[in-house]
C-alpha positions in Angstrom: 9.3 31.8 37.4 7.8 34.7 39.3 9.1 35.3 42.6 7.2 32.9 45.7 5.2 30.9 42.8 4.5 27.7 43.8 6.2 24.9 41.6 3.8 23.3 39.5 3.8 19.5 39.8 2.7 16.7 37.3 -0.2 15.2 38.1 -1.9 11.7 37.2 -5.6 11.9 37.7 -8.2 9.4 37.4 -11.6 8.5 38.1 -10.6 7.5 42.0 -8.8 10.5 42.7 -5.3 11.8 41.7 -1.4 11.3 42.3 1.0 14.1 42.4 5.0 13.6 41.5 7.2 14.0 44.2 9.8 15.4 41.7 9.0 16.6 37.9 10.4 14.6 35.5 13.7 16.2 33.7 11.9 15.4 30.4 9.3 13.2 28.6 8.6 11.7 25.2 5.4 12.0 23.1 6.1 9.2 20.2 3.4 9.2 17.1 3.6 6.5 14.6 1.8 4.8 11.7 1.5 1.3 10.1 2.2 0.7 6.6 1.8 -2.6 4.5 4.2 -3.1 1.7 2.6 -4.7 -1.3 5.0 -6.2 -3.6 4.3 -5.9 -7.2 5.9 -8.4 -9.8 8.5 -6.2 -12.1 8.8 -3.1 -9.7 11.8 -2.1 -8.2 10.4 -1.5 -4.6 6.9 -2.5 -3.4 3.9 -0.2 -2.9 3.6 1.5 0.5 0.0 1.5 1.7 -1.2 3.4 4.6 -2.8 0.9 7.1 -3.7 2.5 10.4 -2.3 5.1 12.9 -0.3 3.5 16.4 -1.5 5.2 19.6 0.6 8.0 20.8 3.2 6.9 23.3 4.2 8.8 26.4 7.2 8.1 28.0 9.0 9.4 31.1 11.0 8.9 34.5 9.8 9.9 37.8 12.1 9.8 40.9 10.5 8.7 44.5 13.0 9.9 47.1 12.1 9.3 51.1 15.7 10.1 52.3 14.4 13.3 53.7 11.5 11.5 56.0 12.3 11.0 59.8 13.5 7.1 60.7 10.7 5.5 62.3 8.1 7.9 61.0 6.6 5.5 58.6 7.5 7.0 55.5 10.7 6.0 54.8 10.0 2.9 52.6 10.0 4.3 49.0 7.8 1.3 47.6 4.8 2.7 49.5 5.3 6.1 47.5 5.6 4.5 44.5 2.7 1.9 45.1 0.3 4.8 44.1 1.6 5.1 40.4 2.1 1.4 40.3 -1.5 0.4 41.2 -2.8 2.2 38.2 -1.3 -0.2 35.8 -3.3 -2.8 37.5 -6.8 -4.1 36.5 -9.6 -2.3 38.2 -12.1 -4.5 39.6 -14.8 -2.4 38.4 -13.8 -1.7 34.7 -12.2 -5.1 34.3 -9.1 -3.1 32.9 -6.3 -0.4 34.1 -7.8 3.3 34.6 -7.8 5.6 32.3 -5.3 8.1 33.5 -4.9 12.0 32.7 -1.1 13.3 32.6 -1.0 17.3 33.3 2.2 19.2 33.7 2.2 22.8 32.7 0.6 23.3 29.4 0.9 19.4 28.4 -1.8 17.2 28.9 -2.9 13.7 27.5 -5.5 10.9 28.3 -4.0 7.6 28.4 -3.7 4.2 30.0 -0.5 3.0 31.6 1.3 0.2 29.5 4.3 -0.6 31.6 6.1 0.8 34.7 9.6 -0.2 35.3 10.9 0.6 38.9 14.7 0.7 39.4 15.7 0.6 43.0 18.8 3.0 43.6 19.3 3.8 47.2 18.8 1.9 50.6 19.2 2.0 54.2 21.4 -0.1 56.3 18.3 -2.5 56.8 17.9 -2.5 53.2 14.5 -0.3 52.8 14.7 1.6 49.6 14.9 5.0 49.8 15.1 6.1 46.2 13.5 4.4 43.2 13.4 5.7 39.5 10.0 4.6 37.8 9.9 4.8 34.1 6.8 4.6 32.9 5.0 4.1 29.3 1.6 5.4 28.2 -0.5 4.9 25.6 -3.0 7.7 24.3 -6.8 6.8 24.9 -8.5 8.0 21.9 -12.0 6.8 22.1 -13.9 6.0 18.9 -16.6 8.2 18.9 -13.9 11.1 19.4 -11.9 9.6 16.5 -14.5 9.2 13.8 -15.8 12.7 14.8 -12.7 14.4 14.0 -11.8 12.5 10.7 -13.7 12.3 7.2 -11.4 9.8 5.4 -13.6 10.3 2.2 -12.9 13.7 2.0 -13.0 14.9 -1.9 -11.0 18.1 -1.3 -7.4 16.6 -1.1 -5.4 14.3 -3.7 -5.2 10.9 -2.6 -3.6 7.8 -4.2 -5.4 4.3 -4.3 -4.5 0.6 -5.1 -6.5 -1.0 -7.8 -8.0 -4.1 -6.7 -9.1 -7.4 -8.7 -12.3 -6.6 -10.6 -11.9 -2.8 -9.8 -13.7 0.0 -12.0 -13.1 3.5 -12.2 -17.0 4.0 -10.8 -16.5 1.8 -8.0 -13.1 3.7 -7.3 -15.3 6.9 -7.5 -17.9 5.7 -5.2 -15.0 4.9 -2.3 -13.4 8.2 -2.9 -16.2 10.7 -3.7 -19.3 8.6 -2.5 -20.6 9.0 -6.0 -19.5 6.6 -8.8 -20.7 8.9 -11.6 -17.7 10.8 -11.0 -15.2 8.6 -12.3 -14.3 10.6 -15.5 -12.0 13.2 -13.5 -10.1 10.1 -12.3 -9.7 8.9 -16.1 -8.8 12.4 -17.1 -6.0 12.9 -14.7 -4.6 9.5 -14.9 -4.8 9.7 -19.0 -6.7 6.4 -19.0 -8.1 6.1 -22.6 -10.1 2.8 -22.0 -11.5 3.0 -18.5 -12.5 -1.0 -18.8 -8.8 -2.0 -18.6 -7.6 -1.5 -15.0 -5.0 -3.5 -14.0 -4.6 -5.0 -10.4 -1.8 -3.4 -8.4 -2.0 -0.3 -10.5 -1.5 2.9 -8.4 -4.1 5.7 -9.5 -4.2 9.2 -8.1 -7.7 10.7 -7.3 -7.7 14.4 -7.7 -9.2 16.7 -5.4 -12.8 18.1 -6.3 -14.2 21.3 -5.2 -17.6 20.4 -6.2 -19.8 18.0 -8.3 -21.1 20.7 -10.9 -17.7 22.3 -11.1 -15.7 19.1 -11.9 -18.1 17.7 -14.4 -18.0 21.0 -16.2 -14.4 21.4 -16.5 -13.5 17.6 -17.1 -16.6 17.0 -19.8 -16.0 20.2 -21.8 -19.0 22.1 -23.5 
């Protein structure tokens, strides 16, 4: 840090204002996870694992609220009052009917999310029992609007290989339509999986859907001269 540079504090911004941490966290954790379904197929040694959806990213960190430096009788000795500014961000906003969406920023890190939980641990008191030091443990779920998610993904993209599970009454044209958006492109799937009889697909069968560069190139290479 350059000499005399101000220490950057973690900030929590929301529609109603901003809260700045008294002390920066020692560390923080960002967890990303997915949900998978296990599809049991009789006769197989293990179930087929099928991706279902992603979970919200989770941010966890601890913040220290310490008021021991406040002068006695100044009104700023109760650490609860300082912790309340963060605690209220986990409560329902009357206008939104939900807790507010907040942006957590520190250094190069920034994430928008909602506070899932806040845990207070009271660790130091004055002789009269007023809390002087509180450890706050926060759990935050990333807020990712639907429009942003849809705009940034293309689950039907034909330029990457993917696996599919054959459904009851499934056909290769139907699978091609789901994968490529065109049921006429069923032949590349048949060739790639060495299917000699396209009419005989077994429910629970796992097929690999090959990536394609473009319709004309795939058809010419798969159908021959």
